[in-house]
C-alpha positions in Angstrom: 126.6 51.9 147.9 124.9 50.5 145.0 123.6 47.6 147.7 123.3 49.8 150.7 120.6 51.8 148.1 119.0 48.5 146.9 120.1 49.2 143.4 120.7 45.6 141.3 123.4 48.1 139.3 125.5 50.9 139.5 125.2 53.8 137.6 128.1 56.3 137.8 129.9 59.6 137.1 132.8 60.2 137.8 135.4 63.2 137.0 139.1 63.2 136.4 141.0 60.9 139.7 137.4 59.3 140.3 137.1 58.0 137.2 139.8 55.5 138.3 137.2 54.2 141.4 134.4 53.2 138.5 137.1 52.0 135.9 138.5 49.3 138.4 134.6 48.7 139.9 133.6 47.4 136.0 136.7 45.4 135.8 135.8 43.3 139.4 132.0 43.5 139.2 131.1 44.3 135.5 127.9 42.2 135.8 126.8 45.4 138.3 127.2 47.5 135.8 124.1 49.8 134.1 126.0 52.5 133.1 129.1 55.0 133.7 129.7 58.3 132.5 133.9 58.7 132.9 135.2 62.6 132.6 138.7 63.5 131.8 139.7 59.4 133.0 142.8 58.7 134.5 145.1 56.5 132.2 144.8 52.8 134.3 147.8 51.5 131.8 150.3 52.8 132.9 150.4 51.6 136.6 150.8 53.5 139.6 154.7 53.3 139.2 154.4 55.0 135.5 151.7 57.6 136.8 153.7 59.1 139.3 157.0 58.8 138.2 157.1 61.3 135.1 159.0 63.8 134.1 159.1 66.6 132.9 161.4 69.3 130.4 160.3 72.0 133.7 161.9 70.1 136.4 164.5 72.2 138.7 163.1 75.5 137.1 162.0 78.3 138.8 158.1 78.1 136.7 157.3 81.4 137.5 159.9 83.2 136.4 160.4 80.9 133.5 156.6 81.6 132.6 157.1 85.7 133.0 160.5 85.5 130.4 158.2 83.7 128.1 155.8 86.0 127.9 158.2 89.1 127.7 160.1 87.4 124.6 156.7 87.0 123.2 155.7 90.5 123.7 159.0 91.5 122.0 158.4 89.1 119.3 161.6 87.5 120.0 159.9 83.6 120.2 159.4 81.3 117.2 157.3 78.1 116.8 159.9 75.4 118.0 161.9 74.2 114.4 159.8 76.7 112.6 162.0 80.3 112.6 159.6 81.5 109.8 156.9 81.4 112.5 156.2 84.0 115.4 154.9 82.8 118.4 152.7 86.2 119.6 152.4 86.7 123.6 148.5 85.0 122.8 149.4 82.4 121.2 151.7 81.0 124.1 149.2 81.7 125.9 146.7 79.6 123.9 149.7 76.9 123.7 150.1 76.6 127.5 146.8 76.9 128.7 145.1 74.6 126.1 147.7 71.6 126.4 148.0 71.7 130.0 143.7 70.1 129.8 144.8 66.7 128.4 147.0 64.2 130.0 150.0 64.9 128.4 152.2 67.7 130.6 155.5 66.4 128.9 154.4 67.4 125.6 153.6 71.2 126.4 156.9 71.0 129.2 158.7 69.7 126.0 157.2 72.7 123.3 157.6 75.4 125.9 161.1 74.6 126.7 162.1 74.5 122.9 160.2 77.7 121.9 162.3 79.3 124.9 165.4 77.5 123.6 165.1 78.1 120.2 165.8 74.5 119.8 164.3 71.6 118.8 161.0 70.5 117.6 158.0 70.4 119.6 154.7 69.2 118.5 152.2 72.3 118.9 148.6 72.4 120.1 147.7 74.5 117.4 146.7 72.9 113.7 146.6 74.8 111.3 149.8 76.5 112.6 148.8 80.4 112.4 150.4 80.9 109.4 147.8 79.8 107.8 143.9 80.6 108.0 141.9 80.2 111.0 138.4 81.1 111.7 137.3 80.9 114.7 133.1 80.9 115.0 131.6 80.0 118.3 128.3 79.7 116.2 129.3 76.2 114.9 128.6 74.4 117.9 125.0 75.4 117.7 122.5 73.1 115.6 119.8 74.7 112.9 117.0 73.7 114.7 118.5 76.3 117.8 119.2 78.9 115.6 115.7 78.8 113.2 114.2 78.3 116.9 115.5 81.5 118.0 114.7 83.5 115.3 110.9 82.9 114.3 
């Protein structure tokens, strides 16, 4: 495509699986690349076999039933953070843990967290830092710079 358009160097933007194309092109033709913008990169260090051969703590479970049961336990106050029986895992925090964690390439970690929360055994890494028993300030205005705020005020 680059050659067909008459471009000397490639400018390329890709998301997720498309990043694989950009990575391979840059490795094979580094002198033909001007810029790559790769969002949510695939991890090529795994190789095809390791990428496709993933193990999951949720394998073989009916996920809809498992999730519904977890939510019900959390709603009744019966869930705690894995390895921390004094820290409750509320329904909202459970949803946050699950949805937030599955954005990354580490699907095994969140799955292990959910299974550990369900069984009440073992330890699993939480997405939340600090844990909910510590003070957390969620203030979306932190993403605005002072210039934007002053422009809107004055």
